[in-house]
PyMOL Python script that loads the backbone (N, CA, C, O; Angstrom):
from pymol import cmd

cmd.read_pdbstr("""\
ATOM      1  N   MET A   1      23.844 -55.882 -17.799  1.00  0.00           N
ATOM      2  CA  MET A   1      24.948 -56.746 -18.160  1.00  0.00           C
ATOM      3  C   MET A   1      24.362 -58.068 -18.653  1.00  0.00           C
ATOM      4  O   MET A   1      23.527 -58.672 -17.980  1.00  0.00           O
ATOM      5  N   LYS A   2      24.801 -58.512 -19.825  1.00  0.00           N
ATOM      6  CA  LYS A   2      24.336 -59.781 -20.373  1.00  0.00           C
ATOM      7  C   LYS A   2      25.275 -60.896 -19.958  1.00  0.00           C
ATOM      8  O   LYS A   2      26.496 -60.737 -19.940  1.00  0.00           O
ATOM      9  N   PHE A   3      24.675 -62.029 -19.625  1.00  0.00           N
ATOM     10  CA  PHE A   3      25.438 -63.208 -19.243  1.00  0.00           C
ATOM     11  C   PHE A   3      25.331 -64.252 -20.334  1.00  0.00           C
ATOM     12  O   PHE A   3      24.344 -64.298 -21.067  1.00  0.00           O
ATOM     13  N   ALA A   4      26.354 -65.092 -20.439  1.00  0.00           N
ATOM     14  CA  ALA A   4      26.372 -66.169 -21.424  1.00  0.00           C
ATOM     15  C   ALA A   4      26.832 -67.452 -20.742  1.00  0.00           C
ATOM     16  O   ALA A   4      27.695 -67.406 -19.866  1.00  0.00           O
ATOM     17  N   PRO A   5      26.271 -68.594 -21.129  1.00  0.00           N
ATOM     18  CA  PRO A   5      26.686 -69.867 -20.532  1.00  0.00           C
ATOM     19  C   PRO A   5      28.086 -70.261 -21.006  1.00  0.00           C
ATOM     20  O   PRO A   5      28.444 -70.059 -22.166  1.00  0.00           O
ATOM     21  N   ILE A   6      28.869 -70.826 -20.083  1.00  0.00           N
ATOM     22  CA  ILE A   6      30.206 -71.299 -20.462  1.00  0.00           C
ATOM     23  C   ILE A   6      30.328 -72.811 -20.327  1.00  0.00           C
ATOM     24  O   ILE A   6      31.010 -73.448 -21.130  1.00  0.00           O
ATOM     25  N   VAL A   7      29.677 -73.393 -19.327  1.00  0.00           N
ATOM     26  CA  VAL A   7      29.676 -74.846 -19.154  1.00  0.00           C
ATOM     27  C   VAL A   7      28.370 -75.267 -18.503  1.00  0.00           C
ATOM     28  O   VAL A   7      27.654 -74.460 -17.910  1.00  0.00           O
ATOM     29  N   GLN A   8      28.084 -76.548 -18.632  1.00  0.00           N
ATOM     30  CA  GLN A   8      26.957 -77.147 -17.931  1.00  0.00           C
ATOM     31  C   GLN A   8      27.458 -78.411 -17.264  1.00  0.00           C
ATOM     32  O   GLN A   8      28.133 -79.228 -17.891  1.00  0.00           O
ATOM     33  N   VAL A   9      27.131 -78.569 -16.003  1.00  0.00           N
ATOM     34  CA  VAL A   9      27.559 -79.749 -15.251  1.00  0.00           C
ATOM     35  C   VAL A   9      26.340 -80.392 -14.611  1.00  0.00           C
ATOM     36  O   VAL A   9      25.346 -79.722 -14.334  1.00  0.00           O
ATOM     37  N   ARG A  10      26.423 -81.682 -14.379  1.00  0.00           N
ATOM     38  CA  ARG A  10      25.294 -82.407 -13.777  1.00  0.00           C
ATOM     39  C   ARG A  10      25.167 -82.147 -12.283  1.00  0.00           C
ATOM     40  O   ARG A  10      24.059 -82.138 -11.747  1.00  0.00           O
ATOM     41  N   SER A  11      26.266 -81.941 -11.621  1.00  0.00           N
ATOM     42  CA  SER A  11      26.292 -81.825 -10.170  1.00  0.00           C
ATOM     43  C   SER A  11      26.282 -80.368  -9.716  1.00  0.00           C
ATOM     44  O   SER A  11      27.056 -79.546 -10.207  1.00  0.00           O
ATOM     45  N   ARG A  12      25.395 -80.062  -8.777  1.00  0.00           N
ATOM     46  CA  ARG A  12      25.363 -78.711  -8.219  1.00  0.00           C
ATOM     47  C   ARG A  12      26.671 -78.416  -7.483  1.00  0.00           C
ATOM     48  O   ARG A  12      27.160 -77.287  -7.518  1.00  0.00           O
ATOM     49  N   SER A  13      27.238 -79.422  -6.821  1.00  0.00           N
ATOM     50  CA  SER A  13      28.491 -79.185  -6.103  1.00  0.00           C
ATOM     51  C   SER A  13      29.624 -78.860  -7.074  1.00  0.00           C
ATOM     52  O   SER A  13      30.473 -78.024  -6.764  1.00  0.00           O
ATOM     53  N   ALA A  14      29.654 -79.501  -8.235  1.00  0.00           N
ATOM     54  CA  ALA A  14      30.670 -79.176  -9.234  1.00  0.00           C
ATOM     55  C   ALA A  14      30.481 -77.743  -9.730  1.00  0.00           C
ATOM     56  O   ALA A  14      31.455 -77.017  -9.931  1.00  0.00           O
ATOM     57  N   ALA A  15      29.229 -77.342  -9.926  1.00  0.00           N
ATOM     58  CA  ALA A  15      28.951 -75.966 -10.352  1.00  0.00           C
ATOM     59  C   ALA A  15      29.429 -74.975  -9.296  1.00  0.00           C
ATOM     60  O   ALA A  15      29.976 -73.925  -9.633  1.00  0.00           O
ATOM     61  N   GLN A  16      29.226 -75.302  -8.024  1.00  0.00           N
ATOM     62  CA  GLN A  16      29.660 -74.411  -6.958  1.00  0.00           C
ATOM     63  C   GLN A  16      31.176 -74.320  -6.886  1.00  0.00           C
ATOM     64  O   GLN A  16      31.720 -73.238  -6.663  1.00  0.00           O
ATOM     65  N   VAL A  17      31.867 -75.443  -7.074  1.00  0.00           N
ATOM     66  CA  VAL A  17      33.333 -75.430  -7.086  1.00  0.00           C
ATOM     67  C   VAL A  17      33.832 -74.546  -8.225  1.00  0.00           C
ATOM     68  O   VAL A  17      34.747 -73.743  -8.045  1.00  0.00           O
ATOM     69  N   LEU A  18      33.221 -74.702  -9.395  1.00  0.00           N
ATOM     70  CA  LEU A  18      33.614 -73.870 -10.538  1.00  0.00           C
ATOM     71  C   LEU A  18      33.382 -72.396 -10.257  1.00  0.00           C
ATOM     72  O   LEU A  18      34.217 -71.558 -10.599  1.00  0.00           O
ATOM     73  N   MET A  19      32.264 -72.077  -9.641  1.00  0.00           N
ATOM     74  CA  MET A  19      31.969 -70.673  -9.354  1.00  0.00           C
ATOM     75  C   MET A  19      32.968 -70.070  -8.374  1.00  0.00           C
ATOM     76  O   MET A  19      33.399 -68.930  -8.545  1.00  0.00           O
ATOM     77  N   VAL A  20      33.333 -70.826  -7.359  1.00  0.00           N
ATOM     78  CA  VAL A  20      34.324 -70.337  -6.392  1.00  0.00           C
ATOM     79  C   VAL A  20      35.660 -70.093  -7.085  1.00  0.00           C
ATOM     80  O   VAL A  20      36.302 -69.065  -6.872  1.00  0.00           O
ATOM     81  N   ALA A  21      36.074 -71.053  -7.921  1.00  0.00           N
ATOM     82  CA  ALA A  21      37.339 -70.905  -8.642  1.00  0.00           C
ATOM     83  C   ALA A  21      37.289 -69.718  -9.602  1.00  0.00           C
ATOM     84  O   ALA A  21      38.250 -68.954  -9.702  1.00  0.00           O
ATOM     85  N   LEU A  22      36.172 -69.566 -10.304  1.00  0.00           N
ATOM     86  CA  LEU A  22      36.041 -68.428 -11.223  1.00  0.00           C
ATOM     87  C   LEU A  22      36.131 -67.110 -10.472  1.00  0.00           C
ATOM     88  O   LEU A  22      36.825 -66.191 -10.907  1.00  0.00           O
ATOM     89  N   ARG A  23      35.430 -67.012  -9.344  1.00  0.00           N
ATOM     90  CA  ARG A  23      35.488 -65.776  -8.543  1.00  0.00           C
ATOM     91  C   ARG A  23      36.904 -65.515  -8.040  1.00  0.00           C
ATOM     92  O   ARG A  23      37.366 -64.374  -8.030  1.00  0.00           O
ATOM     93  N   ALA A  24      37.590 -66.578  -7.622  1.00  0.00           N
ATOM     94  CA  ALA A  24      38.955 -66.431  -7.117  1.00  0.00           C
ATOM     95  C   ALA A  24      39.899 -65.907  -8.192  1.00  0.00           C
ATOM     96  O   ALA A  24      40.920 -65.292  -7.884  1.00  0.00           O
ATOM     97  N   HIS A  25      39.554 -66.153  -9.456  1.00  0.00           N
ATOM     98  CA  HIS A  25      40.372 -65.682 -10.565  1.00  0.00           C
ATOM     99  C   HIS A  25      39.860 -64.377 -11.162  1.00  0.00           C
ATOM    100  O   HIS A  25      40.318 -63.959 -12.225  1.00  0.00           O
ATOM    101  N   GLY A  26      38.918 -63.734 -10.487  1.00  0.00           N
ATOM    102  CA  GLY A  26      38.466 -62.411 -10.912  1.00  0.00           C
ATOM    103  C   GLY A  26      37.271 -62.378 -11.849  1.00  0.00           C
ATOM    104  O   GLY A  26      36.925 -61.317 -12.368  1.00  0.00           O
ATOM    105  N   PHE A  27      36.630 -63.528 -12.077  1.00  0.00           N
ATOM    106  CA  PHE A  27      35.446 -63.557 -12.918  1.00  0.00           C
ATOM    107  C   PHE A  27      34.198 -63.309 -12.071  1.00  0.00           C
ATOM    108  O   PHE A  27      34.264 -63.301 -10.842  1.00  0.00           O
ATOM    109  N   HIS A  28      33.075 -63.110 -12.733  1.00  0.00           N
ATOM    110  CA  HIS A  28      31.837 -62.757 -12.037  1.00  0.00           C
ATOM    111  C   HIS A  28      30.693 -63.682 -12.445  1.00  0.00           C
ATOM    112  O   HIS A  28      29.767 -63.250 -13.133  1.00  0.00           O
ATOM    113  N   PRO A  29      30.746 -64.959 -12.028  1.00  0.00           N
ATOM    114  CA  PRO A  29      29.705 -65.899 -12.442  1.00  0.00           C
ATOM    115  C   PRO A  29      28.358 -65.613 -11.766  1.00  0.00           C
ATOM    116  O   PRO A  29      28.291 -65.134 -10.634  1.00  0.00           O
ATOM    117  N   MET A  30      27.297 -65.925 -12.506  1.00  0.00           N
ATOM    118  CA  MET A  30      25.945 -65.838 -11.977  1.00  0.00           C
ATOM    119  C   MET A  30      25.696 -67.107 -11.168  1.00  0.00           C
ATOM    120  O   MET A  30      26.274 -68.154 -11.459  1.00  0.00           O
ATOM    121  N   GLU A  31      24.843 -67.017 -10.159  1.00  0.00           N
ATOM    122  CA  GLU A  31      24.522 -68.204  -9.371  1.00  0.00           C
ATOM    123  C   GLU A  31      24.015 -69.302 -10.297  1.00  0.00           C
ATOM    124  O   GLU A  31      23.277 -69.025 -11.242  1.00  0.00           O
ATOM    125  N   PRO A  32      24.410 -70.563 -10.029  1.00  0.00           N
ATOM    126  CA  PRO A  32      23.968 -71.643 -10.927  1.00  0.00           C
ATOM    127  C   PRO A  32      22.468 -71.851 -10.828  1.00  0.00           C
ATOM    128  O   PRO A  32      21.846 -71.604  -9.795  1.00  0.00           O
ATOM    129  N   ARG A  33      21.914 -72.312 -11.930  1.00  0.00           N
ATOM    130  CA  ARG A  33      20.491 -72.618 -11.953  1.00  0.00           C
ATOM    131  C   ARG A  33      20.308 -73.834 -12.836  1.00  0.00           C
ATOM    132  O   ARG A  33      21.156 -74.147 -13.671  1.00  0.00           O
ATOM    133  N   GLU A  34      19.203 -74.508 -12.643  1.00  0.00           N
ATOM    134  CA  GLU A  34      18.920 -75.633 -13.508  1.00  0.00           C
ATOM    135  C   GLU A  34      18.613 -75.091 -14.884  1.00  0.00           C
ATOM    136  O   GLU A  34      17.956 -74.059 -15.013  1.00  0.00           O
ATOM    137  N   GLY A  35      19.079 -75.771 -15.910  1.00  0.00           N
ATOM    138  CA  GLY A  35      18.836 -75.327 -17.273  1.00  0.00           C
ATOM    139  C   GLY A  35      17.361 -75.381 -17.622  1.00  0.00           C
ATOM    140  O   GLY A  35      16.583 -76.077 -16.970  1.00  0.00           O
ATOM    141  N   GLY A  36      16.987 -74.654 -18.639  1.00  0.00           N
ATOM    142  CA  GLY A  36      15.613 -74.676 -19.092  1.00  0.00           C
ATOM    143  C   GLY A  36      14.778 -73.588 -18.452  1.00  0.00           C
ATOM    144  O   GLY A  36      15.280 -72.760 -17.691  1.00  0.00           O
ATOM    145  N   LEU A  37      13.514 -73.603 -18.768  1.00  0.00           N
ATOM    146  CA  LEU A  37      12.562 -72.637 -18.252  1.00  0.00           C
ATOM    147  C   LEU A  37      11.484 -73.373 -17.473  1.00  0.00           C
ATOM    148  O   LEU A  37      11.293 -74.571 -17.685  1.00  0.00           O
ATOM    149  N   PRO A  38      10.777 -72.698 -16.581  1.00  0.00           N
ATOM    150  CA  PRO A  38       9.710 -73.382 -15.848  1.00  0.00           C
ATOM    151  C   PRO A  38       8.704 -74.013 -16.807  1.00  0.00           C
ATOM    152  O   PRO A  38       8.182 -73.348 -17.702  1.00  0.00           O
ATOM    153  N   GLY A  39       8.441 -75.289 -16.612  1.00  0.00           N
ATOM    154  CA  GLY A  39       7.484 -75.991 -17.447  1.00  0.00           C
ATOM    155  C   GLY A  39       7.999 -76.421 -18.803  1.00  0.00           C
ATOM    156  O   GLY A  39       7.257 -77.012 -19.588  1.00  0.00           O
ATOM    157  N   VAL A  40       9.272 -76.130 -19.094  1.00  0.00           N
ATOM    158  CA  VAL A  40       9.874 -76.492 -20.376  1.00  0.00           C
ATOM    159  C   VAL A  40      11.098 -77.355 -20.090  1.00  0.00           C
ATOM    160  O   VAL A  40      11.883 -77.025 -19.201  1.00  0.00           O
ATOM    161  N   PRO A  41      11.277 -78.445 -20.820  1.00  0.00           N
ATOM    162  CA  PRO A  41      12.475 -79.261 -20.594  1.00  0.00           C
ATOM    163  C   PRO A  41      13.744 -78.441 -20.762  1.00  0.00           C
ATOM    164  O   PRO A  41      13.753 -77.411 -21.436  1.00  0.00           O
ATOM    165  N   ASN A  42      14.790 -78.904 -20.152  1.00  0.00           N
ATOM    166  CA  ASN A  42      16.083 -78.230 -20.189  1.00  0.00           C
ATOM    167  C   ASN A  42      16.501 -77.967 -21.631  1.00  0.00           C
ATOM    168  O   ASN A  42      16.616 -78.904 -22.421  1.00  0.00           O
ATOM    169  N   ILE A  43      16.729 -76.699 -21.985  1.00  0.00           N
ATOM    170  CA  ILE A  43      17.083 -76.365 -23.355  1.00  0.00           C
ATOM    171  C   ILE A  43      18.581 -76.476 -23.624  1.00  0.00           C
ATOM    172  O   ILE A  43      19.005 -76.394 -24.776  1.00  0.00           O
ATOM    173  N   PHE A  44      19.388 -76.660 -22.576  1.00  0.00           N
ATOM    174  CA  PHE A  44      20.835 -76.746 -22.750  1.00  0.00           C
ATOM    175  C   PHE A  44      21.338 -78.176 -22.814  1.00  0.00           C
ATOM    176  O   PHE A  44      22.451 -78.412 -23.284  1.00  0.00           O
ATOM    177  N   GLY A  45      20.565 -79.113 -22.363  1.00  0.00           N
ATOM    178  CA  GLY A  45      21.007 -80.492 -22.348  1.00  0.00           C
ATOM    179  C   GLY A  45      20.082 -81.314 -21.481  1.00  0.00           C
ATOM    180  O   GLY A  45      19.064 -80.810 -21.005  1.00  0.00           O
ATOM    181  N   PRO A  46      20.420 -82.566 -21.269  1.00  0.00           N
ATOM    182  CA  PRO A  46      19.510 -83.446 -20.547  1.00  0.00           C
ATOM    183  C   PRO A  46      19.286 -83.070 -19.083  1.00  0.00           C
ATOM    184  O   PRO A  46      18.155 -83.145 -18.604  1.00  0.00           O
ATOM    185  N   ASP A  47      20.303 -82.677 -18.383  1.00  0.00           N
ATOM    186  CA  ASP A  47      20.206 -82.324 -16.961  1.00  0.00           C
ATOM    187  C   ASP A  47      21.368 -81.428 -16.608  1.00  0.00           C
ATOM    188  O   ASP A  47      22.325 -81.292 -17.369  1.00  0.00           O
ATOM    189  N   GLY A  48      21.270 -80.817 -15.440  1.00  0.00           N
ATOM    190  CA  GLY A  48      22.438 -80.138 -14.925  1.00  0.00           C
ATOM    191  C   GLY A  48      22.262 -78.677 -14.626  1.00  0.00           C
ATOM    192  O   GLY A  48      21.163 -78.125 -14.679  1.00  0.00           O
ATOM    193  N   PHE A  49      23.375 -78.072 -14.312  1.00  0.00           N
ATOM    194  CA  PHE A  49      23.432 -76.680 -13.901  1.00  0.00           C
ATOM    195  C   PHE A  49      24.315 -75.915 -14.876  1.00  0.00           C
ATOM    196  O   PHE A  49      25.406 -76.359 -15.231  1.00  0.00           O
ATOM    197  N   VAL A  50      23.829 -74.777 -15.293  1.00  0.00           N
ATOM    198  CA  VAL A  50      24.545 -73.938 -16.244  1.00  0.00           C
ATOM    199  C   VAL A  50      25.340 -72.892 -15.476  1.00  0.00           C
ATOM    200  O   VAL A  50      24.805 -72.235 -14.583  1.00  0.00           O
ATOM    201  N   VAL A  51      26.602 -72.736 -15.815  1.00  0.00           N
ATOM    202  CA  VAL A  51      27.433 -71.691 -15.222  1.00  0.00           C
ATOM    203  C   VAL A  51      27.552 -70.590 -16.264  1.00  0.00           C
ATOM    204  O   VAL A  51      27.970 -70.833 -17.396  1.00  0.00           O
ATOM    205  N   GLU A  52      27.179 -69.372 -15.869  1.00  0.00           N
ATOM    206  CA  GLU A  52      27.193 -68.237 -16.778  1.00  0.00           C
ATOM    207  C   GLU A  52      28.076 -67.127 -16.234  1.00  0.00           C
ATOM    208  O   GLU A  52      28.185 -66.936 -15.022  1.00  0.00           O
ATOM    209  N   VAL A  53      28.698 -66.405 -17.137  1.00  0.00           N
ATOM    210  CA  VAL A  53      29.511 -65.244 -16.796  1.00  0.00           C
ATOM    211  C   VAL A  53      29.129 -64.098 -17.726  1.00  0.00           C
ATOM    212  O   VAL A  53      28.482 -64.326 -18.748  1.00  0.00           O
ATOM    213  N   PRO A  54      29.520 -62.862 -17.386  1.00  0.00           N
ATOM    214  CA  PRO A  54      29.262 -61.751 -18.309  1.00  0.00           C
ATOM    215  C   PRO A  54      29.889 -62.033 -19.675  1.00  0.00           C
ATOM    216  O   PRO A  54      30.934 -62.677 -19.774  1.00  0.00           O
ATOM    217  N   GLU A  55      29.233 -61.540 -20.718  1.00  0.00           N
ATOM    218  CA  GLU A  55      29.689 -61.826 -22.082  1.00  0.00           C
ATOM    219  C   GLU A  55      31.148 -61.465 -22.335  1.00  0.00           C
ATOM    220  O   GLU A  55      31.826 -62.148 -23.103  1.00  0.00           O
ATOM    221  N   ASP A  56      31.641 -60.403 -21.704  1.00  0.00           N
ATOM    222  CA  ASP A  56      33.032 -60.001 -21.947  1.00  0.00           C
ATOM    223  C   ASP A  56      34.052 -60.900 -21.245  1.00  0.00           C
ATOM    224  O   ASP A  56      35.255 -60.748 -21.453  1.00  0.00           O
ATOM    225  N   GLU A  57      33.581 -61.835 -20.414  1.00  0.00           N
ATOM    226  CA  GLU A  57      34.477 -62.761 -19.713  1.00  0.00           C
ATOM    227  C   GLU A  57      34.415 -64.178 -20.273  1.00  0.00           C
ATOM    228  O   GLU A  57      35.139 -65.056 -19.803  1.00  0.00           O
ATOM    229  N   VAL A  58      33.572 -64.412 -21.261  1.00  0.00           N
ATOM    230  CA  VAL A  58      33.289 -65.771 -21.731  1.00  0.00           C
ATOM    231  C   VAL A  58      34.539 -66.528 -22.172  1.00  0.00           C
ATOM    232  O   VAL A  58      34.746 -67.663 -21.744  1.00  0.00           O
ATOM    233  N   THR A  59      35.361 -65.939 -23.001  1.00  0.00           N
ATOM    234  CA  THR A  59      36.514 -66.659 -23.571  1.00  0.00           C
ATOM    235  C   THR A  59      37.459 -67.153 -22.488  1.00  0.00           C
ATOM    236  O   THR A  59      37.784 -68.340 -22.444  1.00  0.00           O
ATOM    237  N   ASP A  60      37.903 -66.259 -21.618  1.00  0.00           N
ATOM    238  CA  ASP A  60      38.868 -66.644 -20.580  1.00  0.00           C
ATOM    239  C   ASP A  60      38.232 -67.548 -19.527  1.00  0.00           C
ATOM    240  O   ASP A  60      38.864 -68.497 -19.064  1.00  0.00           O
ATOM    241  N   ALA A  61      36.996 -67.262 -19.151  1.00  0.00           N
ATOM    242  CA  ALA A  61      36.325 -68.080 -18.139  1.00  0.00           C
ATOM    243  C   ALA A  61      36.075 -69.496 -18.653  1.00  0.00           C
ATOM    244  O   ALA A  61      36.143 -70.456 -17.885  1.00  0.00           O
ATOM    245  N   THR A  62      35.788 -69.630 -19.938  1.00  0.00           N
ATOM    246  CA  THR A  62      35.572 -70.955 -20.527  1.00  0.00           C
ATOM    247  C   THR A  62      36.852 -71.778 -20.467  1.00  0.00           C
ATOM    248  O   THR A  62      36.814 -72.965 -20.143  1.00  0.00           O
ATOM    249  N   LEU A  63      37.978 -71.158 -20.777  1.00  0.00           N
ATOM    250  CA  LEU A  63      39.269 -71.863 -20.698  1.00  0.00           C
ATOM    251  C   LEU A  63      39.525 -72.379 -19.286  1.00  0.00           C
ATOM    252  O   LEU A  63      39.899 -73.536 -19.095  1.00  0.00           O
ATOM    253  N   LEU A  64      39.322 -71.517 -18.307  1.00  0.00           N
ATOM    254  CA  LEU A  64      39.553 -71.914 -16.919  1.00  0.00           C
ATOM    255  C   LEU A  64      38.574 -73.011 -16.498  1.00  0.00           C
ATOM    256  O   LEU A  64      38.982 -74.009 -15.903  1.00  0.00           O
ATOM    257  N   ALA A  65      37.305 -72.835 -16.799  1.00  0.00           N
ATOM    258  CA  ALA A  65      36.290 -73.812 -16.377  1.00  0.00           C
ATOM    259  C   ALA A  65      36.525 -75.179 -17.017  1.00  0.00           C
ATOM    260  O   ALA A  65      36.409 -76.200 -16.339  1.00  0.00           O
ATOM    261  N   THR A  66      36.849 -75.216 -18.293  1.00  0.00           N
ATOM    262  CA  THR A  66      37.077 -76.513 -18.938  1.00  0.00           C
ATOM    263  C   THR A  66      38.326 -77.202 -18.398  1.00  0.00           C
ATOM    264  O   THR A  66      38.338 -78.424 -18.250  1.00  0.00           O
ATOM    265  N   ASP A  67      39.368 -76.444 -18.105  1.00  0.00           N
ATOM    266  CA  ASP A  67      40.562 -77.042 -17.496  1.00  0.00           C
ATOM    267  C   ASP A  67      40.254 -77.579 -16.099  1.00  0.00           C
ATOM    268  O   ASP A  67      40.709 -78.663 -15.733  1.00  0.00           O
ATOM    269  N   LEU A  68      39.494 -76.833 -15.335  1.00  0.00           N
ATOM    270  CA  LEU A  68      39.121 -77.296 -13.993  1.00  0.00           C
ATOM    271  C   LEU A  68      38.261 -78.552 -14.061  1.00  0.00           C
ATOM    272  O   LEU A  68      38.441 -79.466 -13.256  1.00  0.00           O
ATOM    273  N   LEU A  69      37.337 -78.611 -15.002  1.00  0.00           N
ATOM    274  CA  LEU A  69      36.501 -79.805 -15.160  1.00  0.00           C
ATOM    275  C   LEU A  69      37.348 -81.019 -15.530  1.00  0.00           C
ATOM    276  O   LEU A  69      37.099 -82.117 -15.032  1.00  0.00           O
ATOM    277  N   LYS A  70      38.341 -80.839 -16.394  1.00  0.00           N
ATOM    278  CA  LYS A  70      39.240 -81.936 -16.749  1.00  0.00           C
ATOM    279  C   LYS A  70      39.984 -82.445 -15.519  1.00  0.00           C
ATOM    280  O   LYS A  70      40.108 -83.652 -15.312  1.00  0.00           O
ATOM    281  N   ASP A  71      40.479 -81.509 -14.702  1.00  0.00           N
ATOM    282  CA  ASP A  71      41.179 -81.879 -13.471  1.00  0.00           C
ATOM    283  C   ASP A  71      40.257 -82.607 -12.509  1.00  0.00           C
ATOM    284  O   ASP A  71      40.662 -83.580 -11.873  1.00  0.00           O
ATOM    285  N   MET A  72      39.009 -82.136 -12.399  1.00  0.00           N
ATOM    286  CA  MET A  72      38.042 -82.767 -11.497  1.00  0.00           C
ATOM    287  C   MET A  72      37.721 -84.193 -11.966  1.00  0.00           C
ATOM    288  O   MET A  72      37.605 -85.104 -11.146  1.00  0.00           O
ATOM    289  N   GLU A  73      37.578 -84.384 -13.267  1.00  0.00           N
ATOM    290  CA  GLU A  73      37.311 -85.717 -13.817  1.00  0.00           C
ATOM    291  C   GLU A  73      38.509 -86.633 -13.610  1.00  0.00           C
ATOM    292  O   GLU A  73      38.343 -87.805 -13.273  1.00  0.00           O
ATOM    293  N   ALA A  74      39.716 -86.106 -13.810  1.00  0.00           N
ATOM    294  CA  ALA A  74      40.924 -86.927 -13.649  1.00  0.00           C
ATOM    295  C   ALA A  74      41.109 -87.377 -12.209  1.00  0.00           C
ATOM    296  O   ALA A  74      41.637 -88.461 -11.962  1.00  0.00           O
ATOM    297  N   SER A  75      40.680 -86.558 -11.257  1.00  0.00           N
ATOM    298  CA  SER A  75      40.848 -86.907  -9.853  1.00  0.00           C
ATOM    299  C   SER A  75      39.858 -87.995  -9.408  1.00  0.00           C
ATOM    300  O   SER A  75      40.042 -88.596  -8.349  1.00  0.00           O
ATOM    301  N   LYS A  76      38.820 -88.251 -10.197  1.00  0.00           N
ATOM    302  CA  LYS A  76      37.850 -89.287  -9.865  1.00  0.00           C
ATOM    303  C   LYS A  76      38.399 -90.683 -10.119  1.00  0.00           C
ATOM    304  O   LYS A  76      37.955 -91.655  -9.507  1.00  0.00           O
ATOM    305  N   THR A  77      39.357 -90.775 -11.014  1.00  0.00           N
ATOM    306  CA  THR A  77      39.866 -92.115 -11.380  1.00  0.00           C
ATOM    307  C   THR A  77      41.052 -92.508 -10.561  1.00  0.00           C
ATOM    308  O   THR A  77      41.595 -93.598 -10.744  1.00  0.00           O
TER     309      THR A  77
END
""", "prot")
cmd.dss("prot")
cmd.show_as("cartoon", "prot")
cmd.util.cbc("prot")
cmd.orient("prot")
């Protein structure tokens, strides 16, 4: 099964919240990991954790994850 990234967040706790929510909605996210490869700078962005799901779940999971991130950001203010 191939996985594809849907979002990247700076906080591991935010990545974990997203993963729990994705699982609760029937998606199958891979455990978060720091972007990049060992010995190579992060290839996805400056810092953070990449949340990935199977390729056939990317479209719907991206919609849910981006909406959840917006809600999480709005609750900070």
